[in-house]
Backbone as CSV, one residue per row, in Angstrom:
resi,resn,N_x,N_y,N_z,CA_x,CA_y,CA_z,C_x,C_y,C_z
1,MET,-5.927,-16.941,-20.692,-6.104,-17.278,-19.296,-6.186,-18.793,-19.163
2,LYS,-5.478,-19.341,-18.193,-5.508,-20.782,-17.963,-6.844,-21.205,-17.372
3,ALA,-7.229,-22.409,-17.671,-8.451,-22.966,-17.087,-8.229,-23.239,-15.604
4,VAL,-9.243,-23.057,-14.817,-9.162,-23.321,-13.376,-9.205,-24.827,-13.162
5,THR,-8.225,-25.343,-12.436,-8.175,-26.765,-12.142,-7.912,-26.965,-10.661
6,GLU,-7.955,-28.203,-10.225,-7.684,-28.540,-8.827,-6.275,-28.098,-8.434
7,ASN,-6.075,-27.805,-7.157,-4.769,-27.470,-6.591,-4.122,-26.264,-7.249
8,GLN,-4.905,-25.293,-7.628,-4.359,-24.096,-8.261,-4.511,-22.869,-7.362
9,GLY,-4.644,-23.082,-6.076,-4.879,-21.991,-5.141,-3.805,-20.938,-5.108
10,LEU,-2.569,-21.292,-5.438,-1.494,-20.311,-5.430,-0.936,-20.077,-6.831
11,ASN,-1.665,-20.457,-7.834,-1.290,-20.181,-9.211,-1.743,-18.762,-9.523
12,TYR,-0.813,-17.871,-9.872,-1.164,-16.475,-10.092,-2.172,-16.282,-11.217
13,TYR,-2.242,-17.190,-12.181,-3.247,-17.065,-13.225,-4.651,-17.199,-12.648
14,ASN,-4.759,-17.825,-11.511,-6.042,-18.080,-10.871,-6.186,-17.274,-9.575
15,MET,-5.244,-16.393,-9.285,-5.123,-15.766,-7.975,-6.368,-15.020,-7.497
16,LEU,-7.049,-14.335,-8.364,-8.177,-13.532,-7.895,-9.449,-14.339,-7.697
17,ALA,-9.405,-15.610,-7.986,-10.620,-16.417,-7.868,-10.458,-17.593,-6.916
18,VAL,-9.428,-17.619,-6.102,-9.126,-18.808,-5.318,-9.572,-18.758,-3.867
19,CYS,-9.772,-17.614,-3.333,-9.985,-17.465,-1.903,-11.462,-17.562,-1.545
20,SER,-11.735,-18.138,-0.402,-13.121,-18.208,0.072,-13.598,-16.847,0.552
21,GLY,-12.696,-15.893,0.608,-13.095,-14.536,0.970,-13.372,-14.347,2.437
22,ASN,-12.893,-15.275,3.256,-13.044,-15.160,4.697,-14.485,-15.327,5.162
23,GLU,-15.257,-16.059,4.392,-16.670,-16.265,4.738,-16.847,-16.960,6.083
24,GLN,-15.898,-17.773,6.471,-16.032,-18.564,7.692,-15.325,-17.950,8.897
25,ALA,-14.929,-16.691,8.801,-14.221,-16.052,9.921,-15.077,-16.087,11.176
26,PRO,-14.467,-16.433,12.321,-15.228,-16.535,13.571,-15.936,-15.232,13.942
27,GLU,-15.324,-14.100,13.640,-15.916,-12.814,14.001,-16.898,-12.317,12.950
28,ALA,-16.982,-13.013,11.834,-17.859,-12.575,10.742,-19.245,-13.193,10.906
29,ASP,-19.837,-12.995,12.077,-21.159,-13.573,12.319,-22.242,-12.527,12.049
30,GLY,-23.319,-12.976,11.558,-24.430,-12.076,11.264,-24.235,-11.355,9.946
31,ARG,-25.284,-11.185,9.229,-25.253,-10.587,7.897,-24.668,-9.173,7.915
32,ARG,-25.008,-8.381,8.907,-24.585,-6.985,8.959,-23.082,-6.834,9.189
33,HIS,-22.496,-7.673,10.011,-21.087,-7.546,10.370,-20.162,-8.298,9.427
34,LYS,-20.681,-9.285,8.777,-19.861,-10.197,7.989,-19.093,-9.505,6.865
35,LYS,-19.714,-8.603,6.157,-19.114,-8.007,4.967,-17.791,-7.302,5.265
36,ARG,-17.650,-6.697,6.415,-16.410,-5.974,6.707,-15.225,-6.923,6.898
37,PHE,-15.498,-8.204,7.102,-14.433,-9.185,7.250,-14.121,-9.926,5.954
38,PHE,-14.929,-9.735,4.926,-14.671,-10.394,3.645,-13.362,-9.903,3.050
39,THR,-12.723,-10.786,2.304,-11.491,-10.446,1.610,-11.574,-10.926,0.165
40,CYS,-10.588,-10.566,-0.585,-10.388,-11.049,-1.952,-11.630,-10.822,-2.813
41,ASP,-11.941,-11.788,-3.654,-13.036,-11.633,-4.603,-14.388,-11.513,-3.899
42,LYS,-14.522,-12.122,-2.741,-15.777,-12.038,-1.982,-16.048,-10.588,-1.573
43,LYS,-15.018,-9.866,-1.220,-15.146,-8.454,-0.841,-15.288,-7.575,-2.084
44,ARG,-14.554,-7.904,-3.126,-14.503,-7.092,-4.344,-15.852,-6.989,-5.022
45,GLU,-16.598,-8.070,-5.029,-17.864,-8.164,-5.748,-17.646,-7.797,-7.216
46,ASP,-18.281,-6.729,-7.711,-18.173,-6.370,-9.126,-17.221,-5.203,-9.390
47,ALA,-16.482,-4.771,-8.388,-15.579,-3.628,-8.566,-14.485,-3.966,-9.573
48,THR,-14.184,-3.022,-10.428,-13.088,-3.178,-11.385,-11.783,-2.897,-10.645
49,LEU,-10.796,-3.735,-10.863,-9.518,-3.592,-10.175,-8.427,-3.095,-11.112
50,LYS,-7.561,-2.260,-10.571,-6.345,-1.883,-11.290,-5.226,-2.867,-10.943
51,VAL,-5.219,-3.363,-9.713,-4.188,-4.298,-9.278,-4.276,-5.566,-10.125
52,ASN,-3.108,-6.042,-10.549,-3.047,-7.235,-11.384,-1.786,-8.017,-11.010
53,PRO,-1.919,-9.134,-10.311,-0.741,-9.886,-9.872,0.070,-10.480,-11.024
54,MET,-0.472,-10.459,-12.236,0.273,-10.965,-13.395,1.076,-9.873,-14.092
55,ASP,0.901,-8.631,-13.682,1.555,-7.488,-14.311,2.733,-7.037,-13.459
56,GLN,3.943,-7.102,-14.009,5.138,-6.726,-13.259,5.075,-5.265,-12.810
57,ALA,4.459,-4.405,-13.604,4.324,-2.997,-13.210,3.519,-2.868,-11.914
58,THR,2.489,-3.689,-11.754,1.722,-3.713,-10.507,2.597,-4.202,-9.363
59,ILE,3.269,-5.304,-9.566,4.127,-5.889,-8.524,5.186,-4.895,-8.064
60,ASP,5.738,-4.136,-9.004,6.787,-3.170,-8.675,6.301,-2.029,-7.795
61,THR,5.001,-1.793,-7.717,4.469,-0.721,-6.871,4.191,-1.190,-5.447
62,ILE,4.233,-2.492,-5.226,3.832,-3.062,-3.936,5.006,-3.133,-2.966
63,TYR,4.708,-2.828,-1.720,5.680,-2.971,-0.637,4.935,-3.454,0.603
64,TYR,5.688,-3.845,1.616,5.111,-4.394,2.843,5.699,-3.673,4.044
65,SER,4.982,-3.667,5.134,5.524,-3.153,6.387,5.908,-4.337,7.263
66,SER,6.645,-4.072,8.301,7.141,-5.158,9.156,6.016,-5.904,9.871
67,ASP,4.836,-5.309,9.961,3.708,-6.005,10.596,2.912,-6.841,9.595
68,GLY,3.404,-6.927,8.344,2.765,-7.765,7.340,1.733,-7.065,6.477
69,ALA,1.520,-5.777,6.692,0.560,-5.044,5.860,1.109,-4.914,4.444
70,ILE,0.232,-5.044,3.460,0.600,-4.898,2.059,0.104,-3.532,1.588
71,ARG,0.950,-2.822,0.859,0.633,-1.471,0.396,1.138,-1.294,-1.029
72,SER,0.765,-0.180,-1.637,1.265,0.182,-2.956,1.524,1.677,-2.998
73,VAL,2.548,2.070,-3.728,2.822,3.492,-3.924,1.821,4.098,-4.907
74,ASP,1.148,3.259,-5.672,0.099,3.690,-6.598,-1.210,3.771,-5.809
75,ARG,-1.821,4.951,-5.758,-3.022,5.147,-4.930,-4.173,4.231,-5.328
76,GLU,-4.360,4.014,-6.634,-5.458,3.156,-7.080,-5.216,1.699,-6.682
77,ILE,-3.998,1.239,-6.840,-3.672,-0.137,-6.452,-3.778,-0.285,-4.936
78,ASP,-3.296,0.705,-4.201,-3.406,0.669,-2.740,-4.874,0.618,-2.317
79,HIS,-5.714,1.371,-3.004,-7.155,1.351,-2.718,-7.722,-0.047,-2.996
80,ASP,-7.301,-0.660,-4.092,-7.745,-2.026,-4.391,-7.331,-2.982,-3.278
81,LEU,-6.075,-2.902,-2.851,-5.554,-3.817,-1.839,-6.289,-3.670,-0.511
82,ASN,-6.572,-2.422,-0.129,-7.133,-2.164,1.191,-8.652,-2.079,1.234
83,THR,-9.265,-1.615,0.170,-10.708,-1.434,0.175,-11.417,-2.526,-0.613
84,HIS,-11.076,-2.658,-1.878,-11.767,-3.649,-2.707,-11.441,-5.086,-2.312
85,LEU,-10.186,-5.351,-1.963,-9.786,-6.723,-1.611,-9.644,-6.934,-0.103
86,ASN,-9.532,-5.856,0.650,-9.466,-5.912,2.115,-8.323,-6.807,2.615
87,LEU,-7.160,-6.705,1.980,-6.047,-7.598,2.305,-5.315,-7.242,3.599
88,ASN,-5.674,-6.142,4.218,-5.116,-5.781,5.522,-6.217,-5.710,6.570
89,CYS,-7.215,-6.578,6.412,-8.387,-6.536,7.287,-8.032,-6.863,8.731
90,SER,-8.978,-6.649,9.573,-8.835,-6.849,11.006,-8.268,-8.217,11.351
91,PHE,-7.305,-8.239,12.257,-6.710,-9.512,12.662,-7.694,-10.386,13.430
92,TYR,-8.809,-9.824,13.871,-9.813,-10.640,14.546,-10.515,-11.572,13.569
93,ALA,-10.561,-11.155,12.326,-11.299,-11.927,11.334,-10.399,-12.884,10.561
94,VAL,-9.246,-12.427,10.190,-8.364,-13.231,9.356,-6.931,-12.810,9.648
95,THR,-6.024,-13.684,9.434,-4.651,-13.412,9.839,-3.729,-13.116,8.656
96,LEU,-4.240,-12.543,7.590,-3.392,-12.257,6.431,-2.143,-11.457,6.817
97,PRO,-2.269,-10.285,7.471,-1.055,-9.550,7.838,-0.148,-10.336,8.787
98,LYS,-0.741,-11.038,9.739,0.070,-11.829,10.685,0.796,-12.963,9.962
99,ASN,0.142,-13.599,9.002,0.792,-14.661,8.232,1.932,-14.101,7.392
100,ARG,1.709,-12.940,6.774,2.790,-12.302,6.015,3.954,-11.954,6.935
101,GLN,3.642,-11.439,8.101,4.671,-11.077,9.079,5.482,-12.308,9.495
102,ALA,4.820,-13.424,9.700,5.513,-14.664,10.092,6.467,-15.128,8.990
103,VAL,6.038,-15.041,7.725,6.918,-15.416,6.618,8.111,-14.473,6.564
104,LEU,7.870,-13.179,6.722,8.958,-12.199,6.716,9.972,-12.509,7.814
105,GLU,9.502,-12.773,9.014,10.400,-13.069,10.128,11.198,-14.347,9.874
106,GLU,10.585,-15.339,9.263,11.279,-16.586,8.945,12.371,-16.352,7.900
107,VAL,12.081,-15.568,6.886,13.082,-15.259,5.859,14.240,-14.491,6.484
108,GLN,13.942,-13.515,7.303,14.988,-12.737,7.970,15.858,-13.627,8.848
109,ARG,15.231,-14.520,9.589,15.953,-15.445,10.461,16.843,-16.372,9.625
110,SER,16.323,-16.875,8.540,17.052,-17.793,7.673,18.297,-17.142,7.076
111,VAL,18.172,-15.911,6.649,19.306,-15.193,6.045,20.418,-15.015,7.068
112,VAL,20.065,-14.690,8.285,21.060,-14.453,9.333,21.654,-15.770,9.837
113,GLU,20.827,-16.806,10.007,21.287,-18.075,10.565,22.296,-18.796,9.681
114,HIS,22.268,-18.534,8.384,23.239,-19.177,7.494,24.650,-18.664,7.731
115,GLY,24.783,-17.528,8.418,26.088,-16.969,8.699,26.776,-16.511,7.424
116,GLY,27.966,-15.973,7.581,28.722,-15.539,6.410,28.180,-14.260,5.810
117,ASP,28.289,-14.170,4.510,27.938,-12.976,3.763,26.415,-12.848,3.609
118,ILE,25.847,-11.829,4.223,24.397,-11.615,4.199,23.909,-11.370,2.768
119,LEU,24.654,-10.601,1.989,24.257,-10.339,0.610,24.162,-11.646,-0.171
120,HIS,25.157,-12.493,-0.031,25.149,-13.791,-0.719,23.950,-14.637,-0.256
121,ASN,23.687,-14.622,1.040,22.551,-15.379,1.576,21.225,-14.868,1.001
122,CYS,21.095,-13.556,0.879,19.871,-12.972,0.313,19.705,-13.377,-1.146
123,ILE,20.796,-13.324,-1.905,20.743,-13.702,-3.320,20.357,-15.169,-3.461
124,THR,20.957,-16.023,-2.650,20.650,-17.457,-2.689,19.190,-17.710,-2.344
125,GLN,18.711,-17.088,-1.262,17.321,-17.261,-0.858,16.363,-16.746,-1.933
126,LEU,16.681,-15.591,-2.526,15.818,-15.025,-3.561,15.696,-15.982,-4.742
127,ARG,16.795,-16.552,-5.159,16.749,-17.508,-6.275,15.829,-18.684,-5.953
128,LEU,15.920,-19.182,-4.731,15.070,-20.302,-4.331,13.592,-19.920,-4.369
129,TRP,13.263,-18.762,-3.822,11.873,-18.320,-3.788,11.351,-18.063,-5.195
130,GLU,12.166,-17.430,-6.031,11.709,-17.090,-7.386,11.573,-18.316,-8.282
131,GLN,12.295,-19.375,-7.974,12.243,-20.579,-8.802,11.154,-21.560,-8.366
132,GLU,10.422,-21.222,-7.330,9.344,-22.112,-6.884,8.346,-22.312,-8.007
133,SER,7.952,-23.554,-8.176,6.903,-23.832,-9.158,5.568,-23.867,-8.427
134,ASP,4.502,-23.903,-9.197,3.172,-23.954,-8.590,2.918,-25.319,-7.978
135,PRO,2.278,-25.433,-6.863,1.759,-24.308,-6.106,2.870,-23.632,-5.294
136,LYS,2.836,-22.330,-5.263,3.846,-21.544,-4.558,3.542,-21.487,-3.060
137,THR,4.573,-21.200,-2.286,4.414,-21.034,-0.847,3.481,-19.859,-0.575
138,PRO,2.531,-20.023,0.330,1.673,-18.887,0.669,2.488,-17.692,1.166
139,TYR,2.093,-16.513,0.780,2.709,-15.253,1.192,4.121,-15.082,0.637
140,ILE,4.406,-15.702,-0.483,5.712,-15.638,-1.123,6.099,-14.205,-1.491
141,GLY,5.109,-13.371,-1.765,5.369,-11.994,-2.190,6.191,-11.210,-1.201
142,ILE,5.894,-11.335,0.081,6.634,-10.567,1.082,8.081,-11.045,1.173
143,ALA,8.310,-12.335,0.982,9.676,-12.875,1.021,10.495,-12.323,-0.142
144,ILE,9.939,-12.386,-1.328,10.651,-11.891,-2.516,10.876,-10.391,-2.413
145,TRP,9.866,-9.648,-1.994,10.005,-8.199,-1.854,11.136,-7.846,-0.884
146,TRP,11.156,-8.470,0.293,12.161,-8.140,1.311,13.563,-8.512,0.833
147,LEU,13.713,-9.674,0.225,15.029,-10.095,-0.252,15.550,-9.146,-1.331
148,LYS,14.715,-8.743,-2.253,15.137,-7.785,-3.289,15.553,-6.461,-2.666
149,LYS,14.788,-6.014,-1.682,15.102,-4.759,-0.994,16.457,-4.860,-0.290
150,GLN,16.698,-5.974,0.392,17.973,-6.152,1.089,19.144,-6.220,0.111
151,ILE,18.956,-6.917,-0.999,20.013,-7.018,-2.005,20.346,-5.633,-2.543
152,GLN,19.331,-4.856,-2.803,19.545,-3.481,-3.293,20.322,-2.647,-2.281
153,ILE,19.931,-2.706,-1.017,20.599,-1.953,0.050,22.032,-2.420,0.235
154,LEU,22.225,-3.730,0.336,23.552,-4.277,0.597,24.500,-4.105,-0.596
155,SER,23.970,-4.063,-1.798,24.802,-3.875,-2.979,25.373,-2.458,-3.053
156,LYS,24.675,-1.520,-2.447,25.128,-0.122,-2.442,26.139,0.151,-1.329
157,ALA,26.171,-0.733,-0.340,27.049,-0.519,0.830,28.507,-0.792,0.511
């Protein structure tokens, strides 16, 4: 495991320890209400996780919906994402799903705006996203997931 250093907020080796856990959410006022708005490690506390962002098998189970929600076909990983990490928490507290949705819409717009062959545009965009060095663009996962899905669909057509 790499040592934690400055500016490593989007380094996957440090991914589970980087977030403030939504402690400062405007709607997370008062001790009783605050916990339901916590995310990431702040929400997880001591729970053991099956989800592992460094494991390709974990990544392969993850998918997103058009509203930015993150899910997994693996029930245990899905439980980690939604319960232990609270990554689809209320939009009143944190905008994780909305931020993912905005990135998805931008990627979709970019692929179409380039004109020409959509499959080629998806492949080009995917290469750019996958070659990003640390620190990576926030919410990069939804961009890579959608581009791979489109390439798969368009390659079969």
